[in-house]
C-alpha positions in Angstrom: -17.5 -6.7 -20.1 -17.3 -7.7 -16.6 -18.9 -10.2 -14.6 -19.9 -8.7 -11.8 -18.7 -11.0 -8.9 -16.0 -13.4 -11.1 -14.0 -9.9 -11.4 -13.5 -9.3 -7.5 -12.7 -13.1 -7.3 -10.3 -13.6 -9.5 -8.4 -10.0 -8.5 -8.3 -11.2 -4.7 -7.0 -14.9 -5.7 -4.8 -13.0 -8.1 -3.1 -11.3 -5.0 -2.3 -15.0 -4.1 -1.2 -15.9 -7.6 1.0 -13.4 -8.5 2.0 -11.4 -5.7 6.2 -10.7 -5.7 6.1 -12.5 -2.0 4.2 -16.0 -3.6 6.0 -16.1 -7.1 9.0 -16.0 -5.1 8.3 -18.5 -2.8 6.8 -20.9 -4.9 8.2 -20.5 -8.6 7.5 -23.8 -10.0 3.9 -23.5 -8.8 3.1 -20.4 -10.9 0.6 -21.5 -14.0 2.4 -21.6 -17.0 1.0 -18.4 -19.6 1.4 -19.3 -23.5 2.0 -16.2 -25.3 -0.3 -15.3 -28.2 0.7 -15.1 -31.8 1.5 -11.2 -31.9 2.1 -10.5 -28.4 5.0 -10.4 -26.7 3.7 -11.4 -23.0 0.3 -11.5 -21.6 -1.7 -8.7 -22.4 1.1 -6.6 -24.2 0.9 -6.7 -27.6 3.8 -6.9 -30.0 4.7 -3.7 -32.1 7.6 -2.7 -34.9 11.0 -3.9 -34.3 13.0 -1.9 -34.2 10.9 0.7 -32.5 11.3 4.5 -34.3 13.1 7.0 -30.9 11.5 8.2 -28.2 9.5 11.7 -28.9 11.6 14.6 -26.5 9.4 15.8 -23.1 6.3 13.1 -24.6 4.9 10.3 -21.9 1.3 10.9 -23.8 -0.9 7.8 -24.3 -1.8 4.4 -22.9 0.7 1.7 -21.1 0.7 -1.3 -20.3 2.2 -2.7 -17.0 4.2 -3.5 -14.8 6.6 -6.3 -16.5 9.7 -7.3 -15.8 9.2 -6.5 -12.1 12.4 -6.1 -9.4 13.0 -4.1 -6.3 16.5 -3.5 -3.9 16.7 -5.1 -0.8 14.4 -4.1 1.7 16.3 -2.4 4.4 15.6 -2.8 8.2 12.7 -1.1 9.4 12.5 1.5 12.2 10.9 0.8 15.4 7.5 2.2 14.6 7.8 0.8 11.5 8.0 -2.4 12.7 5.1 -2.1 15.1 2.7 -0.7 12.1 4.3 -3.4 9.9 2.7 -5.8 12.6 -0.9 -4.5 12.4 -1.4 -5.5 8.8 -2.3 -9.0 7.9 -2.5 -9.7 4.0 -3.7 -12.5 2.5 -0.1 -13.3 1.2 1.1 -14.3 4.4 -1.4 -17.8 3.8 1.0 -20.3 4.0 3.8 -21.6 6.3 3.0 -20.7 9.5 -0.7 -19.4 8.9 -1.7 -21.8 11.4 -0.7 -19.5 14.1 -2.3 -16.7 13.0 -5.9 -18.4 12.3 -8.8 -18.2 14.1 -10.8 -21.0 16.2 -12.3 -21.5 13.1 -9.5 -22.1 11.3 -9.9 -19.0 9.2 -6.4 -16.7 7.9 -7.4 -13.1 9.2 -6.8 -10.4 7.0 -7.2 -7.0 7.6 -5.8 -5.9 3.7 -7.8 -2.5 2.8 -8.7 -3.6 -0.3 -11.0 -6.5 1.1 -14.1 -3.7 1.4 -12.5 -1.8 -1.8 -10.7 1.2 0.4 -8.1 3.0 -2.4 -5.2 0.9 -3.2 -3.9 4.3 -3.0 -0.7 5.3 -4.3 2.4 3.8 -4.7 0.6 0.3 -4.7 -1.8 0.8 -8.1 1.7 0.8 -9.8 1.4 -2.9 -9.4 -2.1 -3.3 -11.1 -2.8 -6.0 -9.1 -6.0 -7.4 -10.3 -6.0 -10.0 -12.3 -2.5 -10.7 -14.0 -0.4 -7.5 -11.9 -0.9 -5.9 -15.6 -3.0 -2.9 -16.6 -3.0 0.3 -18.1 -1.9 3.8 -17.1 -2.6 6.7 -19.1 -0.4 10.2 -19.5 -2.3 13.4 -20.6 -1.0 16.8 -20.1 -2.8 19.2 -19.0 -2.7 22.7 -18.1 0.3 23.1 -16.0 0.3 19.5 -15.2 0.2 15.8 -15.8 -2.7 13.9 -14.8 -1.9 9.9 -15.0 -5.1 7.8 -15.2 -5.0 4.3 -13.9 -6.8 1.4 -15.4 -7.6 0.0 -11.7 -9.9 1.8 -10.0 -10.6 4.0 -12.6 -9.0 7.0 -10.8 -6.3 9.4 -11.6 -3.4 11.5 -10.2 -2.6 14.8 -10.9 1.7 16.0 -11.0 1.4 19.8 -10.8 4.4 21.5 -13.4 4.0 25.0 -12.4 6.8 25.1 -9.9 5.0 24.9 -6.8 6.3 23.2 -3.5 5.0 20.2 -1.7 3.3 20.5 1.7 5.9 20.1 4.3 3.3 18.7 6.6 -0.5 17.3 6.5 -3.3 16.6 9.3 -1.8 19.6 11.2 -3.9 22.9 12.3 -3.5 25.1 9.3 -2.0 22.0 6.6 -3.8 20.1 3.8 -5.4 16.7 4.8 -3.3 13.7 3.8 -4.1 12.0 0.9 -4.2 8.3 -0.3 -2.8 9.4 -3.7 -0.4 12.0 -2.2 0.8 15.5 -3.3 2.6 15.6 -6.6 5.1 18.1 -8.4 6.9 17.0 -12.0 9.5 18.0 -14.0 11.5 16.6 -17.1 15.2 15.5 -16.5 16.8 15.9 -20.0 14.7 14.9 -23.0 13.3 11.5 -22.4 12.7 11.1 -18.2 9.7 13.0 -16.5 10.7 12.9 -12.4 7.4 12.8 -10.1 7.8 13.8 -6.0 5.1 12.7 -3.7 4.5 13.5 0.0 1.3 13.7 1.8 0.0 10.2 2.3 -3.0 8.7 4.4 -1.0 6.6 6.4 -4.2 3.9 5.8 -3.0 2.8 2.4 -0.9 -0.4 2.5 2.2 0.3 0.3 1.7 -3.3 -1.3 0.3 -6.5 -1.2 2.6 -7.1 1.4 1.2 -5.3 3.9 4.8 -2.7 4.3 3.6 0.7 5.5 4.6 4.1 4.4 4.2 7.1 6.7 2.5 10.5 5.8 5.7 11.8 5.2 7.8 9.7 3.2 9.0 10.9 -0.1 8.8 8.8 -3.1 10.7 9.4 -6.5 9.3 8.3 -9.8 11.7 8.4 -13.0 10.0 7.7 -16.0 12.5 6.9 -18.7 11.1 6.7 -22.2 14.0 4.2 -24.2 12.2 4.0 -27.7 8.7 5.0 -29.2 7.1 1.5 -27.7 9.1 1.4 -23.9 8.8 3.4 -20.5 11.6 2.1 -17.6 10.5 3.3 -14.1 12.3 3.8 -11.3 10.7 4.6 -7.8 12.5 5.5 -5.0 10.7 5.4 -1.2 12.9 7.8 1.3 10.6 7.2 5.0 12.6 7.7 7.6 9.9 7.0 10.0 9.1 3.6 9.2 12.6 2.3 7.2 16.1 3.0 8.2 17.5 4.6 4.7 15.8 5.0 1.5 15.3 2.0 -1.4 14.5 1.7 -4.7 10.7 -0.6 -3.9 10.0 -0.4 -7.9 11.8 -0.8 -10.9 9.6 -1.7 -13.9 8.8 -1.5 -17.6 5.3 -0.1 -19.1 4.8 -1.0 -23.0 3.0 1.1 -25.5 -0.5 -0.1 -25.6 -1.8 -0.7 -29.5 -5.4 -0.1 -29.1 -5.3 2.6 -26.3 -8.2 1.4 -24.8 -9.0 0.4 -21.0 -10.9 -2.5 -19.7 -13.5 -1.1 -17.0 -11.4 -2.9 -13.7 -13.2 -1.6 -10.6 -13.5 -3.2 -6.9 -17.7 -3.1 -5.7 -18.0 -3.2 -2.0 -21.1 -5.3 -2.3 -19.2 -7.9 -4.3 -16.4 -7.7 -2.6 -18.2 -8.6 0.7 -20.4 -11.6 -1.4 -16.8 -13.1 -2.4 -15.8 -12.4 1.2 -18.4 -14.2 2.6 -19.5 -17.3 -0.2 -15.9 -18.2 -1.0 -12.8 -17.1 1.3 -14.2 -17.7 4.8 -15.4 -21.2 3.7 -12.0 -21.8 2.0 -10.1 -20.9 5.1 -9.4 -17.0 4.2 -11.3 -15.1 6.5 -11.3 -10.8 7.2 -10.7 -9.0 10.1 -12.0 -5.1 10.7 -9.1 -2.9 9.9 -7.4 -1.4 12.5 
């Protein structure tokens, strides 16, 4: 059952507690979680061992993740990428040196779009950042497409598999509008790897919790390889010559079969986000500034 205010509070605090950047800086400060009987990790139920083989061309079902998250070193940003990055002020930067960014009242300002429940967008939603940086993701084939539905925010993506081309431009006269989740096409590579290519992004959404940007014509390739009956491995690569000097793997992670195949209801509700900001975040020294 959703607690109307506590859900948003926990979600925002989790950005601080479980962000990869914060974890990397303060490994000893992480809370020690105890695995429950019958679980291999928090929220990840244990399945029979050994697992069965991966079925051919099939990701259907609900999966929990990401787990075992890693990324390649981020390449240098271009000058325009650096300029855009400096405009973004995430919560996770609160810490050493944050005093310089504080206002006269001592608030650490942030313009994270999620503060006011703007869409996380893609690929930030892959991180399922609320509460424990894990959440559900359903793959469901449809007519000439694959649907991916996220527990976080109850949003869905549409991956076309009918041979259409991705847009070569967005937001120009006669071109389609940019989208928070972009435009996606997919195909199978061999028996067990589903490849998704996405572009045409709305630039207001961030790439990750740290406020890194991605441009509207960035190209993101996701490769979902079903290793066996219960495990999927994701490798996501970003090619964005406007903001980064070379392509890079910004996310490697595993997803695990959900035993009950059911989702929690996890929303960011604007009225509750504002209540959290005004009653808890600001008094504790974390503020918010208007998005630019």
